[in-house]
C-alpha positions as CSV (number, residue, x, y, z in Angstrom):
1,X,0.0,0.0,0.0
2,X,1.3,3.4,-0.9
3,X,-0.1,6.8,0.3
4,X,1.1,10.2,-0.6
5,X,0.2,12.3,2.5
6,X,0.1,16.0,2.1
7,X,-0.5,18.6,4.9
8,X,-3.1,21.0,3.5
9,X,-4.8,24.2,4.4
10,X,-7.6,23.0,2.1
11,X,-8.3,20.5,-0.6
12,X,-11.2,19.5,-2.8
13,X,-12.0,16.9,-5.4
14,X,-14.4,17.5,-8.3
15,X,-15.9,15.0,-10.7
16,X,-17.1,15.8,-14.2
17,X,-20.8,15.5,-14.3
18,X,-23.5,15.3,-17.0
19,X,-23.6,17.9,-19.6
20,X,-26.2,20.6,-18.8
21,X,-27.0,23.7,-20.7
22,X,-24.4,23.0,-23.3
23,X,-21.6,23.1,-20.8
24,X,-20.1,20.4,-18.6
25,X,-21.0,20.7,-14.9
26,X,-18.6,19.9,-12.1
27,X,-19.8,18.3,-9.0
28,X,-17.8,18.8,-5.8
29,X,-17.5,15.3,-4.3
30,X,-15.4,16.2,-1.3
31,X,-13.9,19.3,0.3
32,X,-11.9,19.8,3.5
33,X,-10.2,22.6,5.4
34,X,-7.0,22.1,7.4
35,X,-5.8,18.5,7.5
36,X,-4.4,15.9,5.3
37,X,-4.9,15.0,1.6
38,X,-4.3,11.3,1.1
39,X,-3.6,9.8,-2.4
40,X,-4.1,6.1,-1.9
41,X,-2.7,3.2,-4.0
42,X,-3.6,-0.4,-3.3
43,X,-1.3,-3.3,-4.4
44,X,-2.7,-6.7,-5.4
45,X,-0.9,-8.2,-2.3
46,X,-2.4,-5.8,0.2
47,X,-4.5,-7.1,3.1
48,X,-6.3,-5.7,6.1
49,X,-3.1,-5.7,8.0
50,X,-1.6,-3.1,5.6
51,X,-4.7,-1.0,5.9
52,X,-4.6,-1.0,9.7
53,X,-1.0,0.0,9.8
54,X,-1.5,2.8,7.2
55,X,-4.6,4.2,8.8
56,X,-2.9,4.4,12.2
57,X,0.2,6.0,10.7
58,X,-1.8,8.6,8.8
59,X,-3.8,9.5,11.9
60,X,-0.8,9.6,14.3
61,X,2.0,11.0,12.2
62,X,3.1,14.3,13.7
63,X,3.0,16.7,10.7
64,X,1.5,19.8,12.3
65,X,3.2,22.5,14.3
66,X,2.4,23.4,17.9
67,X,2.8,26.9,19.3
68,X,6.4,26.0,20.3
69,X,7.8,23.8,17.6
70,X,7.2,22.2,14.2
71,X,6.1,18.7,13.4
72,X,4.7,18.3,16.9
73,X,1.0,17.3,16.5
74,X,-1.0,14.8,14.5
75,X,-4.1,15.4,12.5
76,X,-6.0,13.8,15.4
77,X,-4.5,16.2,17.9
78,X,-5.5,19.3,15.9
79,X,-8.9,17.9,15.0
80,X,-8.1,18.2,11.3
81,X,-9.9,16.8,8.3
82,X,-9.0,14.1,5.7
83,X,-9.6,13.9,2.0
84,X,-9.0,10.4,0.7
85,X,-8.5,9.9,-3.1
86,X,-8.0,6.5,-4.8
87,X,-4.9,6.6,-7.0
88,X,-3.9,3.3,-8.7
89,X,-1.2,5.2,-10.6
90,X,1.0,5.2,-7.5
91,X,1.8,1.7,-8.6
92,X,2.8,2.7,-12.1
93,X,6.3,1.4,-13.1
94,X,7.8,3.6,-15.8
95,X,11.4,2.1,-15.8
96,X,10.9,0.4,-19.2
97,X,9.5,1.8,-22.4
98,X,7.3,4.9,-22.7
99,X,4.1,3.6,-21.1
100,X,3.8,2.8,-17.4
101,X,3.0,-0.8,-16.3
102,X,0.4,-1.2,-13.5
103,X,1.1,-4.9,-12.9
104,X,1.5,-4.4,-9.1
105,X,-1.7,-2.4,-8.7
106,X,-4.7,-4.3,-7.3
107,X,-7.6,-5.2,-9.6
108,X,-10.4,-2.7,-9.4
109,X,-12.7,-5.0,-7.4
110,X,-10.0,-5.8,-4.9
111,X,-8.7,-2.2,-4.7
112,X,-12.2,-0.7,-4.2
113,X,-13.0,-3.1,-1.4
114,X,-9.7,-2.3,0.5
115,X,-10.0,1.4,-0.3
116,X,-13.5,1.5,1.3
117,X,-12.2,-0.4,4.3
118,X,-9.3,2.1,4.7
119,X,-11.8,5.0,4.6
120,X,-13.9,3.3,7.2
121,X,-10.9,2.8,9.5
122,X,-10.1,6.6,9.1
123,X,-13.7,7.5,9.8
124,X,-13.7,5.4,13.0
125,X,-11.3,8.0,14.4
126,X,-14.1,10.5,14.6
127,X,-12.5,13.0,12.3
128,X,-14.3,14.3,9.2
129,X,-13.3,12.2,6.2
130,X,-14.3,13.1,2.7
131,X,-13.6,11.1,-0.5
132,X,-13.7,11.2,-4.2
133,X,-15.4,8.5,-6.2
134,X,-13.5,5.3,-6.8
135,X,-12.5,4.8,-10.4
136,X,-13.8,8.2,-11.5
137,X,-11.9,10.8,-13.5
138,X,-11.3,13.4,-10.7
139,X,-9.7,16.8,-10.4
140,X,-8.0,17.4,-7.1
141,X,-7.2,21.0,-5.9
142,X,-4.7,20.9,-3.1
143,X,-3.4,23.9,-1.1
144,X,-0.3,22.2,0.3
145,X,0.7,23.7,3.6
146,X,4.5,24.1,4.0
147,X,4.6,22.4,1.6
148,X,4.7,19.1,3.5
149,X,4.5,15.9,1.4
150,X,5.6,12.4,2.3
151,X,5.3,9.0,0.7
152,X,4.3,6.2,3.0
153,X,4.6,2.6,2.0
154,X,3.6,-0.7,3.7
155,X,4.2,-3.9,1.8
156,X,2.5,-7.1,2.6
157,X,4.7,-9.5,4.5
């Protein structure tokens, strides 16, 4: 499992909707204020154990400053919000050729099931959790704070 975790002042995801009045409409699927934007990639070998570890890490990682020092508080400690976006392209391998291979990414059925479980684990924290729509073509607007961006990875053992 791979997650790009970004500290944000705000973030929102939109999904192209149906054509209305000769112009495409855009539907806001999820929007947050201060917190974390999580881009989530699921590998074919991932299980609930990886989800559990990753959810705990995302909730407890100290990425926010306190009044006295930086990187001192977690998203839970500040009562922040989470925007979780599925992103199979995190498992793109572009080492060969000109087109990435996605062989290590989970199948859509497996990935959607684990993605939904991951979101449920985050929601059980009591924090506000917003999402995009799994498998949709989404546009994500991120106001990265800092900027602070990390890649977290947990491989199945």
